[in-house]
C-alpha positions, 0 to 999 in steps of 0.5 A: 559015781554020779557026775555033779551038775549045777542048777542056778535058778532052782526056785523058779518053775523051770529050775524046780522041774530041772532039779526033779528030773535030774534027781531021777537021772542015773548018771548025774547029781544035781547041785543047787547054785545060790545066786540071789536069795528071793525068800521063796524057800519051801520048807524041807522035811526034817532029815531031808535037806535035798541036794547040796548047795553052793554059791554060783561062783566060778571058784565053787563050780571049779572046786565041786568039779561040776561038769555042766551048769543049767541057767534057769535065770532071766537073760540078764543073769545068764549074760552075767554068769555064763562067761565065768562058768565057761572059764571053769571048763563046765558046759553051760545050758542056758534056759533064757533067751540070752543066746538064742538069737544070732546077732546083737542087733536082733537081740536088741530089737526083740529083747530091748537090751544091749547084748554084752557077750556077742562072742558067746552069742555067735558061739552058742548052739541052738538046742532043738535036738530034732534039728541041731543034734550034731552041733549040740553034741560038740557044744560047750554053750547051749541056748535052750529053745523057748517053749512057744518056738519048740512047739511051733518049729517042730510043727512048721519046719517039716512043712517048709522043708517039704515046700508044701505051704503057699507062702503067699498066704503065710502061716498063722500060729494061734498059741496058748500057754499055761501061767507057769510060762510067765515064770514064778515072779509075782505080777498082777497079770498072772495073779489068781484073780486075774487069770482064773475064769479068764482068757487073754492075748498078749504081746500081739505082733511083738512077742520075743519068741517070734525071731526064734521061730523064724530062724529055725523054720526058715520063714520070713517075718511077713509070712508068719503071724503069731499070737500068744494067749494065756490059759487059766491053767498051770502048765502046757502049750497048745498051738494051732497052726493054719496054712494053705497048700496047692500041692497036698492032695489029702490028709494022708499026704500031710501026715506022711511029711511028719512020719518021714521027718520024725521017724525014729525021733524019741520025743515026737509023737504023731496022731492019726489023721482023724485025731489031734493032741490035747494038753493032758496027753503031754503033761509032765512029759518031754513029748511034742504031740502033733496032729494034722487035718487037711481039706483038699477041696479048699487047700486048708491045712491045720497042724496042732502041736502040744507040749508041756512048757516046763518039760519039752519047753524048758527043763526036759529039753535042757536035760535032753541036750545035756544027755547029748553033750555027755554022750549018754542015751538021749532019753535018760531020765526023760522016759518017765515023769520026774521025781520030786527030791 
């Protein structure tokens, strides 16, 4: 018997990726939870209706005995739905930013909205398995990390832990994402004619993912410069991170920090010092690929971090968290490309 788990927001890019991954999972069965019909339904082949659909109500969740519900929804919808879903006994894995920050004041500052569930905000476990694994296992509410912070924190936090960064010089994160990171809702800035053949920066100095990086990395805001840029491709995130160090002596010293920190981590792959990752290597996988360079003469260091924003940056990491919560192997359904149901 496969355990039923629900997906709200299954018509969006991250939600659809979730359904595809869960369809290939040997222990769970996806159930689609209808919340707001957007008219964006894709036709199904005759005789292949796909996963079961139910309303996204606590009564329906309780009746179907869903063990967990994924919320691939905007923050305001997650705030609306999460309390009632938790009351059914189901675990909730939220892919929005609703529960990522620790205080209502920080949420108001960066999301420009009042937080209506401060108790759940305080309770939620941040779902970056490489750093929060033990808390994730025992949690009933997971705040799945944002895509940019996932790539950034996996690259930056080992440097801060090893205390090799000259923090007076700060860290610069030059981040580029495919268009699917903006979600499926139509908009002028992400329309075909605006994006194709183009390249642009956005949310300069006030991107709402910045506080996530600060919370996990241990950096202060004045020490961190982040700029997001939109690539004319469908998926993928590549971040180039610049810093200075007086303590490192060679590229091998820098790589050794990551080798020690990520030894045994199933979804972090490291490159030799002469190589750096690209987006093609991580497309449709749950891996974060990291490559490093360092110039001892000038003390300049560069770390390149690449993920698929819809997998390790969203749906794949959410399933990784679910596996931890359910006590099944962390890599279950994530060690191969997702299947389309």
